C-alpha positions as CSV (number, residue, x, y, z in Angstrom):
1,X,23.2,83.8,81.5
2,X,26.3,82.0,80.4
3,X,25.4,79.1,82.8
4,X,21.9,78.9,81.3
5,X,23.3,78.6,77.8
6,X,25.6,75.8,79.0
7,X,22.7,73.9,80.5
8,X,20.7,74.3,77.3
9,X,23.6,73.1,75.3
10,X,24.0,70.0,77.4
11,X,20.3,69.2,77.1
12,X,20.5,69.6,73.3
13,X,23.6,67.3,73.2
14,X,21.7,64.6,75.1
15,X,18.7,64.9,72.8
16,X,20.8,64.7,69.7
17,X,22.7,61.7,71.1
18,X,19.4,59.9,71.8
19,X,18.1,60.6,68.3
20,X,21.3,59.3,66.9
21,X,21.1,56.1,69.0
22,X,17.4,55.6,67.8
23,X,18.4,56.2,64.2
24,X,21.2,53.8,64.4
25,X,18.8,51.2,65.9
26,X,16.4,51.6,63.0
27,X,19.2,50.9,60.5
28,X,19.7,47.4,62.1
29,X,18.7,45.0,59.3
30,X,15.6,42.9,60.2
31,X,16.1,39.2,60.2
32,X,14.1,37.6,57.4
33,X,12.3,34.3,58.0
34,X,14.3,31.3,57.0
35,X,13.1,29.7,53.7
36,X,13.8,26.2,52.5
37,X,14.7,26.3,48.8
38,X,13.2,22.8,48.4
39,X,9.7,23.9,49.5
40,X,8.8,25.2,46.0
41,X,10.0,21.9,44.3
42,X,8.1,19.8,46.9
43,X,4.9,21.9,46.3
44,X,5.3,21.4,42.5
45,X,5.9,17.7,42.8
46,X,2.7,17.4,45.0
47,X,0.8,19.3,42.3
48,X,2.1,17.1,39.5
49,X,1.2,14.0,41.5
50,X,-2.3,15.3,42.1
51,X,-2.7,16.1,38.4
52,X,-1.5,12.6,37.4
53,X,-3.9,11.0,39.9
54,X,-6.8,13.0,38.6
55,X,-6.0,12.0,35.0
56,X,-5.8,8.3,36.0
57,X,-9.1,8.5,37.9
58,X,-10.7,10.1,34.9
59,X,-9.3,7.4,32.6
60,X,-10.5,4.6,34.9
61,X,-14.0,6.1,35.3
62,X,-16.6,4.1,33.4
63,X,-18.0,5.9,30.4
64,X,-21.7,6.2,31.3
65,X,-22.5,8.3,28.2
66,X,-21.6,5.4,25.8
67,X,-24.5,3.9,24.0
68,X,-25.5,0.6,25.7
69,X,-25.6,-2.5,23.5
70,X,-29.1,-4.0,23.2
71,X,-30.4,-7.1,21.5
72,X,-32.5,-5.0,19.1
73,X,-29.5,-2.9,18.0
74,X,-27.1,-5.8,17.5
75,X,-29.4,-8.5,16.0
76,X,-29.2,-8.9,12.2
77,X,-26.0,-6.7,12.0
78,X,-24.0,-7.1,8.8
79,X,-20.5,-8.2,9.7
80,X,-19.1,-7.1,6.4
81,X,-17.1,-9.1,3.9
82,X,-14.7,-12.0,4.6
83,X,-12.2,-12.7,1.8
84,X,-12.2,-16.4,1.0
85,X,-9.1,-18.2,2.2
86,X,-7.3,-20.4,-0.4
87,X,-5.9,-22.5,2.4
88,X,-9.4,-23.4,3.7
89,X,-10.9,-24.4,0.4
90,X,-11.7,-20.8,-0.3
91,X,-14.1,-20.6,2.5
92,X,-14.0,-18.5,5.7
93,X,-12.7,-19.6,9.0
94,X,-15.4,-19.8,11.7
95,X,-12.9,-18.4,14.2
96,X,-12.5,-15.2,12.1
97,X,-16.3,-14.8,12.0
98,X,-16.4,-15.4,15.8
99,X,-13.7,-12.8,16.4
100,X,-15.6,-10.3,14.3
101,X,-18.8,-10.9,16.3
102,X,-16.9,-10.5,19.5
103,X,-15.6,-7.1,18.2
104,X,-19.1,-5.9,17.5
105,X,-20.3,-7.1,20.9
106,X,-17.2,-5.6,22.6
107,X,-16.4,-8.8,24.4
108,X,-13.9,-11.7,24.2
109,X,-14.8,-14.4,21.6
110,X,-14.5,-17.0,24.4
111,X,-17.8,-15.6,25.7
112,X,-19.7,-16.7,22.6
113,X,-21.2,-20.2,22.3
114,X,-23.2,-22.4,19.9
115,X,-21.8,-20.7,16.7
116,X,-23.7,-21.9,13.7
117,X,-22.5,-20.6,10.3
118,X,-24.6,-21.1,7.1
119,X,-22.1,-20.5,4.2
120,X,-24.7,-20.7,1.5
121,X,-27.1,-18.1,3.0
122,X,-24.2,-16.1,4.5
123,X,-25.8,-16.0,7.9
124,X,-24.5,-16.9,11.4
125,X,-26.2,-17.6,14.7
126,X,-24.6,-17.4,18.1
127,X,-25.4,-17.2,21.8
128,X,-24.1,-14.5,24.1
129,X,-24.5,-14.6,27.9
130,X,-25.7,-11.0,28.1
131,X,-28.8,-11.8,26.0
132,X,-31.3,-14.7,26.5
133,X,-32.1,-14.9,22.8
134,X,-29.9,-16.3,20.0
135,X,-28.2,-13.5,18.0
136,X,-28.2,-13.6,14.2
137,X,-25.8,-11.9,11.9
138,X,-25.3,-11.5,8.1
139,X,-22.1,-11.4,6.2
140,X,-20.7,-11.5,2.7
141,X,-17.8,-13.6,1.4
142,X,-16.7,-12.7,-2.1
143,X,-13.4,-12.8,-3.8
144,X,-12.3,-9.3,-5.1
145,X,-10.7,-9.9,-8.5
146,X,-9.6,-6.2,-8.8
147,X,-9.7,-4.1,-11.9
148,X,-9.8,-5.3,-15.5
149,X,-9.0,-3.3,-18.7
150,X,-12.2,-3.4,-20.9
151,X,-11.7,-5.1,-24.3
152,X,-13.7,-6.1,-27.3
153,X,-16.7,-4.3,-28.9
154,X,-18.7,-4.6,-25.8
155,X,-16.0,-2.7,-23.8
156,X,-16.0,-5.4,-21.2
157,X,-13.9,-8.4,-20.0
158,X,-14.0,-11.9,-21.2
159,X,-15.0,-14.9,-19.0
160,X,-11.6,-16.4,-19.8
161,X,-9.8,-13.5,-18.2
162,X,-12.0,-13.7,-15.2
163,X,-11.4,-17.5,-14.9
164,X,-7.6,-16.9,-15.1
165,X,-7.8,-14.3,-12.3
166,X,-9.9,-16.6,-10.1
167,X,-7.4,-19.5,-10.6
168,X,-4.5,-17.2,-9.8
169,X,-6.0,-15.8,-6.6
170,X,-7.4,-19.1,-5.3
171,X,-4.3,-21.1,-6.3
172,X,-6.2,-23.8,-8.2
173,X,-5.9,-25.1,-11.8
174,X,-8.1,-23.2,-14.2
175,X,-9.4,-26.5,-15.5
176,X,-11.0,-27.2,-12.1
177,X,-13.3,-24.2,-12.4
178,X,-16.8,-24.9,-13.5
179,X,-20.1,-23.1,-13.8
180,X,-18.5,-19.7,-14.0
181,X,-21.4,-17.2,-14.2
182,X,-20.8,-13.5,-14.7
183,X,-23.3,-10.7,-14.2
184,X,-21.9,-7.8,-16.2
185,X,-24.5,-5.4,-14.9
186,X,-23.3,-5.6,-11.3
187,X,-19.8,-6.9,-12.1
188,X,-20.2,-9.9,-9.9
189,X,-20.4,-13.6,-10.4
190,X,-20.1,-17.1,-9.1
191,X,-18.0,-20.2,-9.7
192,X,-17.8,-23.8,-8.5
193,X,-14.9,-26.1,-8.3
194,X,-13.9,-29.4,-6.7
195,X,-11.3,-27.4,-4.8
196,X,-14.0,-25.0,-3.3
197,X,-16.3,-25.4,-0.4
198,X,-19.7,-24.6,-1.9
199,X,-20.0,-21.7,-4.3
200,X,-17.4,-19.1,-4.7
201,X,-18.7,-15.5,-5.1
202,X,-16.6,-12.8,-6.7
203,X,-16.7,-9.2,-7.8
204,X,-14.6,-7.1,-10.1
205,X,-14.4,-3.6,-11.6
206,X,-13.5,-2.1,-14.9
207,X,-10.9,0.6,-15.6
208,X,-12.3,3.8,-16.9
């Protein structure tokens, strides 16, 4: 009986020892896979480069949804007002008109040919390679005299004050101004001078 207990005790010791060895084996730390700390940075850089590339391609992509210029839409366009230049006999430079037309056509002014400006009728004709026909434009060219303080019983401004202002802005002697006509209904007028090229148009306003 005693021998049987001894044998059982030996078996139990072996089993306990085996369990302990297995348990100790489980506690062995597992080796984690090596990780390069620069991988995340490289991935981020690649994403940033891809985003920048997409933005660049989007920017360079032609805008197909923009309204296309046609002869019918451009012809007879009003180019707006060109302030008379005192250094050019209070006329308007053809180059300035040409540049404005190029801006409307969204092209370089060197692509425009056969420019013909009629300063009296305030019209201009020009050829553009995109269209077979000759384009025509309208424009105004008046001198803005600014605001005047109304005086007198008619609560208006005298022609003398208007002439003084014209002489000041155009840098000519007031005595050279002739045929000054004022339309007080529309606050506009015309004047001629030996120092002007053609007729000078002007406008003004009254302080309230």
